[in-house]
Kinemage of the C-alpha trace (Angstrom):
@kinemage 1
@onewidth
@group {chain A} dominant
@subgroup {mainchain}
@vectorlist {calphas} color= white
{ca met a 1} P -36.702 -70.241 -4.724
{ca ala a 2} L -40.432 -71.099 -4.430
{ca asn a 3} L -43.696 -70.310 -6.257
{ca glu a 4} L -41.491 -69.034 -9.372
{ca ile a 5} L -44.284 -70.142 -11.602
{ca arg a 6} L -46.942 -67.653 -10.782
{ca val a 7} L -50.490 -67.676 -12.851
{ca asp a 8} L -53.380 -65.590 -12.384
{ca tyr a 9} L -56.676 -67.974 -13.250
{ca ala a 10} L -59.920 -68.215 -12.102
{ca ser a 11} L -60.551 -70.595 -8.794
{ca gly a 12} L -62.310 -73.699 -8.407
{ca asn a 13} L -59.908 -74.995 -11.188
{ca thr a 14} L -56.635 -77.630 -11.326
{ca leu a 15} L -53.765 -76.343 -13.408
{ca tyr a 16} L -50.223 -77.586 -13.985
{ca ala a 17} L -47.525 -76.482 -15.337
{ca val a 18} L -44.800 -77.982 -18.221
{ca ile a 19} L -41.492 -76.130 -18.603
{ca arg a 20} L -39.900 -76.125 -21.909
{ca asn a 21} L -36.749 -75.710 -23.312
{ca ala a 22} L -35.253 -74.231 -26.220
{ca thr a 23} L -36.042 -76.882 -28.885
{ca gly a 24} L -39.587 -77.082 -27.070
{ca gln a 25} L -38.642 -80.272 -25.561
{ca pro a 26} L -40.923 -80.614 -21.970
{ca trp a 27} L -38.875 -81.471 -18.502
{ca gln a 28} L -39.690 -84.633 -16.855
{ca pro a 29} L -39.614 -84.231 -13.286
{ca ala a 30} L -38.982 -87.670 -12.360
{ca gly a 31} L -36.504 -88.410 -14.844
{ca gln a 32} L -34.895 -85.061 -14.402
{ca ala a 33} L -34.145 -84.213 -18.181
{ca phe a 34} L -35.544 -82.622 -21.566
{ca ala a 35} L -36.766 -85.006 -23.363
{ca asp a 36} L -39.295 -85.525 -26.639
{ca trp a 37} L -43.085 -85.358 -25.789
{ca gly a 38} L -43.897 -88.822 -25.874
{ca ala a 39} L -41.020 -90.440 -25.760
{ca gly a 40} L -40.871 -93.556 -23.991
{ca gly a 41} L -44.310 -93.715 -23.685
{ca cys a 42} L -44.420 -90.392 -21.806
{ca asn a 43} L -47.567 -88.398 -21.627
{ca ala a 44} L -48.828 -84.431 -20.343
{ca asp a 45} L -48.693 -86.630 -16.835
{ca asp a 46} L -45.519 -87.228 -16.970
{ca tyr a 47} L -44.616 -83.652 -17.840
{ca ala a 48} L -47.164 -81.942 -15.094
{ca ile a 49} L -45.913 -79.489 -12.212
{ca pro a 50} L -48.704 -79.414 -10.046
{ca leu a 51} L -49.442 -75.746 -9.459
{ca thr a 52} L -51.447 -74.746 -6.101
{ca tyr a 53} L -54.505 -72.580 -5.116
{ca arg a 54} L -53.711 -69.533 -3.117
{ca ser a 55} L -56.914 -67.459 -3.001
{ca gly a 56} L -57.673 -64.386 -5.093
{ca ser a 57} L -57.251 -66.383 -8.164
{ca arg a 58} L -53.780 -66.735 -7.702
{ca tyr a 59} L -51.581 -70.326 -8.309
{ca val a 60} L -48.301 -70.947 -7.808
{ca gly a 61} L -45.564 -73.951 -8.388
{ca asp a 62} L -42.102 -74.696 -7.825
{ca phe a 63} L -39.423 -74.024 -10.907
{ca asp a 64} L -37.439 -77.228 -10.749
{ca val a 65} L -33.827 -76.525 -9.120
{ca his a 66} L -32.429 -79.540 -11.241
{ca ile a 67} L -32.923 -77.119 -14.337
{ca pro a 68} L -29.935 -76.021 -15.575
{ca ala a 69} L -29.906 -72.159 -15.898
{ca gly a 70} L -31.369 -70.764 -19.504
{ca gly a 71} L -34.030 -69.820 -21.008
{ca tyr a 72} L -37.360 -71.522 -20.765
{ca gly a 73} L -40.797 -71.473 -21.808
{ca ile a 74} L -43.744 -72.248 -18.953
{ca gln a 75} L -46.967 -73.496 -20.408
{ca val a 76} L -49.661 -73.442 -18.196
{ca phe a 77} L -52.956 -75.822 -18.495
{ca gln a 78} L -56.338 -76.395 -17.042
{ca gln a 79} L -56.747 -80.015 -16.410
{ca ala a 80} L -60.080 -81.506 -17.150
{ca gly a 81} L -60.183 -84.923 -15.962
{ca ala a 82} L -58.479 -87.010 -12.877
{ca asn a 83} L -54.943 -86.496 -14.503
{ca pro a 84} L -52.770 -84.173 -16.651
{ca ala a 85} L -53.837 -85.458 -20.013
{ca asp a 86} L -51.941 -84.373 -23.615
{ca thr a 87} L -55.914 -82.917 -24.780
{ca asp a 88} L -56.044 -80.251 -21.842
{ca asp a 89} L -56.412 -76.906 -22.702
{ca leu a 90} L -53.342 -74.127 -22.543
{ca val a 91} L -54.429 -70.998 -20.694
{ca tyr a 92} L -51.440 -69.247 -20.057
{ca ser a 93} L -47.613 -68.907 -20.872
{ca arg a 94} L -44.623 -66.786 -20.641
{ca glu a 95} L -41.164 -67.243 -20.937
{ca ile a 96} L -38.084 -67.078 -17.686
{ca ala a 97} L -34.567 -66.953 -17.683
{ca trp a 98} L -33.645 -69.343 -15.014
{ca thr a 99} L -30.326 -68.958 -13.191
{ca gly a 100} L -30.338 -72.271 -11.550
{ca thr a 101} L -31.379 -70.980 -8.104
{ca gly a 102} L -34.197 -68.533 -9.015
{ca glu a 103} L -35.609 -66.205 -11.508
{ca leu a 104} L -33.415 -63.435 -13.261
{ca thr a 105} L -35.250 -60.327 -13.374
{ca ser a 106} L -34.285 -56.578 -14.768
{ca thr a 107} L -35.689 -55.837 -11.065
{ca lys a 108} L -32.946 -58.345 -9.423
{ca leu a 109} L -30.186 -57.035 -11.554
{ca leu a 110} L -31.417 -53.065 -10.675
{ca ala a 111} L -32.213 -53.584 -6.981
{ca asn a 112} L -29.638 -55.776 -5.326
{ca lys a 113} L -26.345 -55.597 -4.565
{ca ser a 114} L -23.745 -55.540 -7.608
{ca val a 115} L -19.779 -55.773 -7.152
{ca gln a 116} L -16.960 -54.414 -9.644
{ca asp a 117} L -13.759 -55.785 -9.435
{ca lys a 118} L -11.214 -53.432 -9.948
{ca val a 119} L -8.449 -55.416 -11.602
{ca ser a 120} L -10.381 -57.320 -14.084
{ca gly a 121} L -13.264 -54.858 -14.282
{ca ala a 122} L -16.051 -57.801 -13.691
{ca val a 123} L -19.175 -56.925 -12.620
{ca thr a 124} L -21.396 -59.518 -10.562
{ca tyr a 125} L -25.097 -59.110 -9.127
{ca tyr a 126} L -26.253 -60.820 -6.651
{ca asp a 127} L -30.083 -62.190 -5.466
{ca asp a 128} L -32.163 -60.948 -2.755
{ca asp a 129} L -30.010 -62.751 -0.285
{ca gly a 130} L -26.570 -60.609 -1.232
{ca gln a 131} L -24.688 -63.978 -1.411
{ca thr a 132} L -26.181 -65.785 -4.710
{ca val a 133} L -24.324 -65.096 -7.703
{ca leu a 134} L -27.321 -64.020 -10.814
{ca leu a 135} L -24.823 -62.789 -13.390
{ca thr a 136} L -21.370 -61.873 -13.748
{ca his a 137} L -20.186 -59.502 -16.606
{ca thr a 138} L -16.710 -59.569 -17.678
{ca val a 139} L -14.901 -56.942 -19.520
{ca asp a 140} L -12.791 -57.260 -22.541
{ca asp a 141} L -10.770 -53.780 -23.232
{ca ala a 142} L -9.141 -54.473 -26.500
{ca ala a 143} L -8.390 -51.835 -28.987
{ca ala a 144} L -11.177 -49.040 -29.391
{ca thr a 145} L -13.769 -50.823 -27.542
{ca val a 146} L -15.352 -52.440 -24.453
{ca thr a 147} L -17.463 -55.851 -24.490
{ca lys a 148} L -19.522 -56.541 -21.432
{ca thr a 149} L -20.061 -60.502 -21.629
{ca pro a 150} L -22.454 -62.191 -19.822
{ca gly a 151} L -20.870 -64.920 -17.313
C-alpha cells in the first residue's frame, strides 16, 4: 500500500508524520521499532516520516509496512527549520486501524469480498485486491449465545 497518511493543509509547507503505538511510543523508521521518545538520543528527526505535496493542499506519506497490525495514532507536524525538531507545531492527528498491509476501514469491510466458511462459520474479509485478508471473524456457538471474535 501507499499514501495511507493523508492530510489537507495549506500549500508551501513542509510536513512530516510521526506514528505512535497505544502506549504513546513513536515508531523509529531506521530502527523499525517503537521506543520511548528521546531514547538513545533520538529526536523528532529520527521519528519523522516525510509527507509529499500532491497539489490542492493535499500531502501524503506511507505507513511503514514493518509496523505490525493494530491501532495507531498518526501525528502530523509542520517543519519550521531545516530538519524535523521536537519544537515543531502539531497541525493534524488521527487514529488508524492497521492490518499490517493497509488501513482497515468500514468501507473495505462492507464493499469488498467476504467469504464465510460453512463448517467453522468464520467470515473472512478481503482488501480491494480480493486476495489480501483484512480480518477474520470466528464464531463460537456455545449454549444460547453466538460470539464473533476478530482473528
